[in-house]
C-alpha positions as CSV (number, residue, x, y, z in Angstrom):
1,X,95.0,93.3,111.6
2,X,95.5,90.4,109.2
3,X,98.7,91.2,107.4
4,X,98.5,88.3,105.0
5,X,95.0,89.4,103.9
6,X,96.2,93.0,103.4
7,X,99.1,91.8,101.2
8,X,96.7,90.0,98.9
9,X,95.8,93.2,97.0
10,X,97.2,94.6,93.8
11,X,97.7,98.1,95.4
12,X,99.7,96.6,98.2
13,X,102.0,94.9,95.6
14,X,102.5,98.3,93.9
15,X,103.3,99.8,97.2
16,X,105.9,97.1,97.9
17,X,107.7,97.4,94.6
18,X,107.6,101.2,94.9
19,X,109.8,100.9,98.0
20,X,112.5,99.0,96.2
21,X,113.3,101.5,93.6
22,X,114.2,104.4,95.9
23,X,116.5,102.1,97.8
24,X,118.5,101.1,94.7
25,X,118.0,103.9,92.1
26,X,118.0,106.8,94.5
27,X,121.2,105.7,96.1
28,X,122.8,105.2,92.7
29,X,121.7,108.7,91.5
30,X,122.5,110.5,94.7
31,X,126.1,109.3,94.7
32,X,126.7,109.4,90.9
33,X,128.0,112.9,90.3
34,X,130.4,112.8,93.1
35,X,131.5,109.3,92.4
36,X,132.2,109.9,88.7
37,X,134.1,113.2,89.4
38,X,136.1,112.0,92.4
39,X,136.8,108.4,91.4
40,X,136.6,108.3,87.6
41,X,137.6,112.0,86.7
42,X,134.5,112.5,84.5
43,X,134.1,115.7,82.4
44,X,130.7,117.1,81.2
45,X,131.1,115.1,78.0
46,X,131.7,111.8,79.9
47,X,128.6,112.3,82.1
48,X,126.6,113.1,79.0
49,X,127.8,109.9,77.4
50,X,127.0,107.8,80.5
51,X,123.5,109.3,80.8
52,X,122.8,108.7,77.2
53,X,123.8,105.0,77.6
54,X,121.6,105.0,80.7
55,X,118.6,106.0,78.6
56,X,119.1,103.3,75.9
57,X,117.0,100.7,77.8
58,X,114.3,103.3,78.1
59,X,114.4,103.7,74.3
60,X,114.0,100.0,73.9
61,X,111.2,99.7,76.5
62,X,108.7,98.8,73.7
63,X,110.4,95.4,73.6
64,X,108.6,94.7,76.9
65,X,105.4,93.8,75.0
66,X,107.2,91.0,73.1
67,X,108.6,89.6,76.4
68,X,105.1,89.5,77.8
69,X,104.3,86.8,75.3
70,X,106.4,84.4,77.4
71,X,106.1,85.9,80.9
72,X,103.4,87.6,83.0
73,X,103.8,91.3,83.8
74,X,104.0,90.7,87.5
75,X,106.9,88.2,87.3
76,X,108.6,90.4,84.7
77,X,108.5,93.4,87.0
78,X,110.2,91.4,89.8
79,X,113.0,90.2,87.4
80,X,113.5,93.8,86.3
81,X,113.9,94.8,90.0
82,X,116.6,92.1,90.4
83,X,118.6,93.6,87.5
84,X,118.2,97.1,89.0
85,X,119.3,96.2,92.5
86,X,122.1,93.9,91.2
87,X,123.5,96.6,88.9
88,X,123.5,99.2,91.7
89,X,125.2,96.8,94.1
90,X,128.3,96.3,91.8
91,X,128.6,99.9,90.6
92,X,131.3,101.0,93.0
93,X,133.6,98.2,92.0
94,X,134.0,99.6,88.5
95,X,135.3,103.3,88.7
96,X,136.1,103.8,85.1
97,X,134.2,105.0,82.0
98,X,134.0,101.4,80.6
99,X,133.0,99.9,83.9
100,X,130.4,102.5,84.6
101,X,128.9,102.1,81.1
102,X,128.4,98.4,81.8
103,X,127.0,98.6,85.3
104,X,124.8,101.5,84.3
105,X,123.3,99.6,81.4
106,X,122.5,96.6,83.7
107,X,120.9,98.9,86.3
108,X,119.0,101.0,83.8
109,X,117.6,98.0,81.9
110,X,116.0,96.8,85.1
111,X,114.8,100.3,86.0
112,X,113.2,101.1,82.7
113,X,111.4,97.8,82.3
114,X,110.2,98.2,85.9
115,X,108.8,101.7,85.2
116,X,107.1,100.6,82.0
117,X,105.5,97.6,83.7
118,X,104.5,99.5,86.8
119,X,102.6,102.1,84.7
120,X,100.9,99.4,82.8
121,X,99.8,97.4,85.9
122,X,98.7,100.6,87.8
123,X,96.5,101.8,85.0
124,X,95.0,98.3,84.7
125,X,94.5,97.6,88.4
126,X,93.4,101.0,89.7
127,X,89.9,102.4,89.3
128,X,89.8,105.4,87.1
129,X,88.1,107.7,89.6
130,X,90.8,106.9,92.3
131,X,93.8,106.7,90.0
132,X,95.2,110.3,90.5
133,X,95.0,110.0,94.3
134,X,96.4,106.5,94.4
135,X,99.2,107.3,92.1
136,X,100.0,110.3,94.3
137,X,100.0,107.9,97.3
138,X,102.5,105.6,95.5
139,X,104.7,108.7,94.9
140,X,104.4,109.5,98.7
141,X,105.4,105.9,99.5
142,X,108.5,106.2,97.3
143,X,109.3,109.5,98.8
144,X,109.2,108.1,102.3
145,X,111.5,105.3,101.3
146,X,113.8,107.8,99.6
147,X,114.0,109.9,102.7
148,X,115.0,106.9,104.7
149,X,117.5,106.0,102.0
150,X,119.0,109.4,101.9
151,X,119.2,109.6,105.6
152,X,121.1,106.3,105.7
153,X,123.3,107.5,102.8
154,X,124.2,110.6,104.7
155,X,125.0,108.5,107.8
156,X,127.3,106.2,105.8
157,X,129.1,109.2,104.2
158,X,129.4,111.6,107.1
159,X,129.5,109.3,110.2
160,X,130.8,106.0,109.0
161,X,132.9,107.5,106.1
162,X,132.4,104.4,104.0
163,X,133.9,104.2,100.5
164,X,131.5,104.5,97.6
165,X,131.8,100.9,96.6
166,X,130.6,99.6,100.0
167,X,127.7,102.0,100.1
168,X,126.6,100.9,96.6
169,X,126.9,97.3,97.7
170,X,124.9,97.7,100.9
171,X,122.0,99.6,99.3
172,X,121.8,97.5,96.1
173,X,122.2,94.3,98.1
174,X,119.4,95.3,100.5
175,X,117.1,96.1,97.6
176,X,117.9,92.7,96.0
177,X,116.9,90.8,99.2
178,X,113.7,92.9,99.4
179,X,112.7,91.8,95.9
180,X,113.2,88.2,96.9
181,X,110.9,88.7,99.9
182,X,108.2,90.3,97.7
183,X,108.4,87.4,95.3
184,X,107.8,85.0,98.1
185,X,105.1,86.9,99.9
186,X,102.7,88.1,97.2
187,X,100.3,86.0,95.2
188,X,99.9,86.4,91.4
189,X,97.2,88.9,90.4
190,X,95.2,88.5,87.2
191,X,94.4,91.5,85.0
192,X,90.8,92.1,84.2
193,X,91.5,92.7,80.5
194,X,93.8,90.6,78.3
195,X,96.6,92.9,77.1
196,X,97.7,93.2,73.5
197,X,101.0,91.5,72.9
198,X,101.9,93.5,69.8
199,X,103.0,97.1,69.3
200,X,100.1,99.5,69.3
201,X,100.4,103.0,67.8
202,X,97.1,104.8,67.4
203,X,96.6,108.2,65.7
204,X,94.1,109.2,68.4
205,X,96.8,109.0,71.0
206,X,99.1,111.5,69.1
207,X,98.9,114.3,71.8
208,X,99.9,111.8,74.5
209,X,102.8,110.7,72.4
210,X,103.9,114.3,71.7
211,X,103.7,115.3,75.4
212,X,105.6,112.2,76.4
213,X,108.4,113.0,73.9
214,X,108.7,116.5,75.2
215,X,108.7,115.3,78.8
216,X,111.6,112.9,78.1
217,X,113.6,115.7,76.4
218,X,112.9,118.2,79.1
219,X,113.5,115.9,82.0
220,X,117.0,115.1,80.9
221,X,118.0,118.7,81.6
222,X,117.0,118.3,85.2
223,X,118.2,114.7,85.7
224,X,121.6,115.1,84.0
225,X,122.7,118.7,84.1
226,X,121.0,120.3,87.1
227,X,122.6,117.8,89.5
228,X,126.0,118.1,87.7
229,X,125.7,121.9,88.0
230,X,125.4,121.6,91.8
231,X,128.6,119.6,92.0
232,X,130.8,121.2,89.3
233,X,129.9,124.9,89.7
234,X,128.9,125.1,93.3
235,X,131.1,122.3,94.8
236,X,128.3,120.5,96.6
237,X,129.6,117.3,98.4
238,X,127.9,113.9,98.2
239,X,126.4,114.4,101.7
240,X,125.0,117.8,100.7
241,X,123.5,116.4,97.5
242,X,121.9,113.7,99.6
243,X,120.4,116.3,101.9
244,X,118.9,118.1,98.9
245,X,117.3,114.9,97.7
246,X,115.9,114.4,101.2
247,X,114.3,117.8,101.0
248,X,112.9,117.0,97.6
249,X,111.3,113.8,98.7
250,X,110.0,115.3,101.9
251,X,107.9,117.6,99.7
252,X,106.7,114.6,97.7
253,X,105.9,112.7,100.9
254,X,103.6,115.4,102.2
255,X,102.2,116.8,98.9
256,X,102.1,114.0,96.3
257,X,98.8,112.6,97.6
258,X,97.4,116.1,97.7
259,X,98.7,116.8,94.2
260,X,97.0,113.6,93.0
261,X,93.7,114.7,94.5
262,X,94.2,118.2,93.0
263,X,94.6,116.7,89.5
264,X,91.4,114.8,90.0
265,X,89.6,118.1,90.8
266,X,91.1,120.5,88.3
267,X,91.8,118.0,85.5
268,X,94.9,117.1,83.5
269,X,94.8,120.1,81.2
270,X,95.1,122.7,84.0
271,X,97.6,120.6,86.0
272,X,100.0,120.3,83.0
273,X,99.6,124.0,82.0
274,X,100.6,125.0,85.6
275,X,103.6,122.5,85.6
276,X,105.1,123.7,82.2
277,X,104.6,127.4,83.1
278,X,106.5,126.9,86.3
279,X,109.3,124.8,84.7
280,X,109.9,127.6,82.1
281,X,110.9,130.0,84.9
282,X,112.8,127.3,86.8
283,X,115.0,126.6,83.7
284,X,115.6,130.3,83.2
285,X,116.7,130.5,86.8
286,X,119.3,127.8,86.3
287,X,120.8,129.7,83.4
288,X,121.3,132.8,85.6
289,X,121.9,131.4,89.1
290,X,125.2,132.4,90.7
291,X,124.8,131.4,94.3
292,X,124.7,127.8,95.8
293,X,121.6,128.7,97.9
294,X,119.5,129.8,95.0
295,X,120.7,126.8,93.0
296,X,119.5,124.6,95.8
297,X,116.1,126.4,95.9
298,X,115.7,125.9,92.1
299,X,116.6,122.3,92.4
300,X,113.9,121.7,95.0
301,X,111.2,123.6,93.1
302,X,112.1,121.8,89.9
303,X,111.6,118.4,91.6
304,X,108.3,119.5,93.1
305,X,106.9,120.5,89.7
306,X,107.7,117.1,88.2
307,X,105.2,115.5,90.7
308,X,102.5,117.0,88.5
309,X,103.6,114.8,85.6
310,X,101.4,111.9,86.9
311,X,98.6,113.9,85.1
312,X,100.0,112.4,81.8
313,X,99.4,108.9,83.1
314,X,95.8,109.6,84.2
315,X,95.2,111.3,80.8
316,X,96.3,108.1,79.0
317,X,94.1,106.0,81.3
318,X,91.0,108.1,80.3
319,X,91.6,108.1,76.6
320,X,93.0,104.6,75.9
321,X,91.5,101.2,75.4
322,X,92.0,99.1,78.5
323,X,93.7,96.4,76.4
324,X,96.3,98.9,75.2
325,X,97.9,99.7,78.5
326,X,100.9,97.4,78.4
327,X,101.7,98.1,74.8
328,X,101.2,101.8,75.1
329,X,103.3,102.0,78.2
330,X,106.2,100.4,76.4
331,X,105.7,102.6,73.3
332,X,105.4,105.7,75.4
333,X,108.6,104.9,77.3
334,X,110.4,104.5,74.0
335,X,109.0,107.8,72.7
336,X,110.0,109.4,76.0
337,X,113.6,108.2,75.5
338,X,114.1,109.1,71.9
339,X,115.4,112.5,72.9
340,X,116.8,111.2,76.1
341,X,119.3,109.0,74.3
342,X,120.6,112.0,72.2
343,X,120.3,115.0,74.5
344,X,122.7,114.1,77.3
345,X,125.7,113.4,75.0
346,X,125.0,116.3,72.6
347,X,124.2,118.8,75.4
348,X,127.3,117.5,77.2
349,X,129.4,119.1,74.5
350,X,127.3,122.3,74.7
351,X,127.9,122.3,78.4
352,X,131.7,122.6,77.7
353,X,131.0,125.9,75.9
354,X,128.2,127.4,78.0
355,X,126.0,125.6,80.7
356,X,123.5,128.4,80.3
357,X,122.6,127.3,76.8
358,X,121.6,123.9,78.1
359,X,119.0,125.5,80.4
360,X,117.8,128.0,77.8
361,X,117.0,124.9,75.7
362,X,115.1,123.4,78.7
363,X,113.0,126.6,78.9
364,X,112.2,126.3,75.2
365,X,111.1,122.8,75.7
366,X,108.8,123.9,78.5
367,X,107.1,126.4,76.2
368,X,106.5,123.7,73.5
369,X,105.0,121.4,76.2
370,X,102.8,124.2,77.5
371,X,101.3,124.8,74.0
372,X,100.7,121.1,73.5
373,X,99.0,120.8,76.9
374,X,96.5,123.5,75.9
375,X,95.1,121.0,73.4
376,X,94.0,118.6,76.1
377,X,90.2,118.7,76.4
378,X,88.7,119.6,79.8
379,X,87.1,116.2,80.0
380,X,89.3,113.7,78.1
381,X,87.9,110.3,77.3
382,X,87.7,107.8,74.4
383,X,86.5,109.7,71.4
384,X,87.5,113.0,73.0
385,X,91.3,112.8,73.2
386,X,92.2,116.3,72.0
387,X,90.6,119.7,71.7
388,X,91.8,120.4,68.2
389,X,93.3,118.3,65.4
390,X,91.4,115.1,66.0
391,X,92.7,112.2,64.0
392,X,90.7,109.0,63.4
């Protein structure tokens, strides 16, 4: 097999960069709740503030389109990964609110620019008929890398008993070196369509924007507070949280590709309706759960439902102009993070009064998303973006 020839494909590049993020970001996220509680004495309000700051770069993701005037997307995505891995590497050396706000901002800037650019490049490079399955395969690749990462994290925590700062340094540093290798090994790929280098907001994309906004709001409940619940209420250790993440990504490894193919068969409308219906009951479960075993089960089910969210990306690819992918990716990430900047800090104070209220709100968000998803046509395309309320 000619390895060099196989590397000279856009999909192989997407696979390679999809491996880096689990190594850096997954290790950062897996250790975070235990690290901030054990080393920085965080409260629910503190973690809410930190997570709000983490989402600021996502809110500013629209600025990516301006940077693309000076630098190509492929090189920009590699620079973003260097910021992500570098921020992760130094996290453990700053166990204070101020220090964590700084390292989180650096890490998150790299992460959110990466996610914006990866969506743009994937929707430009991948053929429409194969996009759901190929995006599912990318999720599976990331899941496999995550499982290896979590296994290594568990070994470092339970067997080697390393301090948090050395674990962050090892995983962030390894990711940093991997990015340098990718930069050296891969050629530059040209996009078939020249991308708009200005902000694009189109009325006909309104349903995609609305669903993206609700996705960002709802996801914060899971990312910020579901994990915090596991540690604060049920006393899960860092090693146990790591094992839960491993289970989550094991499901993604085996089912993400199948979920992608399923979306290709049943369509984005049905896939999203199923996702939001399931998430409604999951969030209600969080509000009432009183045993660590059921909490863990909900956490795994919750994560599995989110794999269906790639239907939003394929919906955009079907309805959008090919030249709008980069700009729309940036705008959509900003829309996604409008609520994400506000919800963690505001709901952090609600958490101090009643954690259940936070999860009731998540259930309400799922209902709104469900109603919006019913407006997706069965066969979305340019000119047929919504079932009702078409705006020209």
